[in-house]
N, C-alpha and C positions, 0 to 999 in steps of 0.2 A: 675090543676095548679101545683100540686106537682109530677105528673108522669114524668118519664124520657123523654117521647116523647112529653110532653107539650111544646108549644112555649112560650118562655119567654115574659111576658107581662108587667113586671115592668119597670117603667120609671126612677127609682132612684137607684143609686149605693148602693149596700149592702156590708157590711163587714162580712165575715164569722168569727164567734167567739163563744166560748163556755163559757158562764158566768152563775153562779148560779143566779136564779131569783125566785121571788115569784109572784103567781097570787092570788089576793085576791078574794076569792069565798064566797058568803054569807052563803052557806050551810055548809062549812067545814073550814072556816077561811083561813089564808094564806096557800097556797099550793106550794110546791117546784117544779120547772121546770128548764130546761137548755135551754139557747138560742142557736140557730143554726146560725142565721145571724141577722143583724140589719141595718136599714136605717133610714133616717129622717122621713119616712112615715109609717114604720111598722117593724115587726120582725117575724122571724120564730123561733119556739121553739119545744122542745120535752117534752112530758108530759106522766106520767103514767095513768092519767085520761083523759077521753074525755072532751074537752071543747065544749060548745054549740055554734054552728054556729049562728051568728047574735047577740049573747049576748055580753054585754060590761063588761070588767073586768079592775080593777086597777092592774098595773104590776110594780114591783120594781126589778130593775136589779142591781146586785152588780158588779161594775167594779174594777178590781185590781188596786191598787195604786191611787185610787180616794178617796177624803175625803167624798164624798157623793155618793148616788146611783142615778140611773136614775129612775125617777118616771113618769109613763105615764098612760093614760086612753085609752083603745082601744077596738075594736070590732073584734071578731073572724070571719075570712072570709073563712077558711077551717080547717078541722080537720080530717086527714086521719089515719086509723088504720095501725099499723105495727106489726111485730111479738113481738116487745119489748115494745110497748106503742102507742103513737099517735104523729104524726107530725102536728103541727098547725101553721096557719098564722094569725097574728094580724095586723090590720090597726090602726095606732094611730089616736085618735080623739083629744087628748089634752095632753100637758105636760108643765112643768114650763120651764123658760128660761135656768136655769142651765142644766136641762136634755137635752134640745135641743143642747146646746153648747157642752155638753159631747159627744153626738152622732156625732156631726159635727167634733169634734176632733178625734174620732175613725175613721171616714171616710177619713180624710185628713192627718192624722199622717203618717209619714214615718216609725215610730217605732210602730210596732203592739203589742198590749197587748192581742190580741186574741190568 
C-alpha cells in the first residue's frame, strides 16, 4: 500500500499535512509522531518506533490555530520501515464530533494549515 508502484485504493480524500501528534501506547505512554496525511477515515504518520499492525491506539493530533486537538481511536493497517523510521497507516475506528468536524474543515478549507 505504501510502495510507489502500489495502486491507490483509498476511497476518501486525504489532506497532506505535517502536524505533531501523540500515539498513546500502553508500554511507553504517549509517544510523539508526525502526521503525513489525514482523511475522515484514517491517517498516515511517521514514527521512530514500529507500530504493531492490527493493534488499536489512541491518537491525539495537534492542529495549529485550533483550540482543541483531534482525538481518535484507530487500528494500524501497515507499518513500513524506512531509513529514518517507520511510515504507518491508521484506520480510524472512532472519534468525537469535534474531531470529525475539525478533519472535515481541514479537507474542505481553501486556506491550508498544513
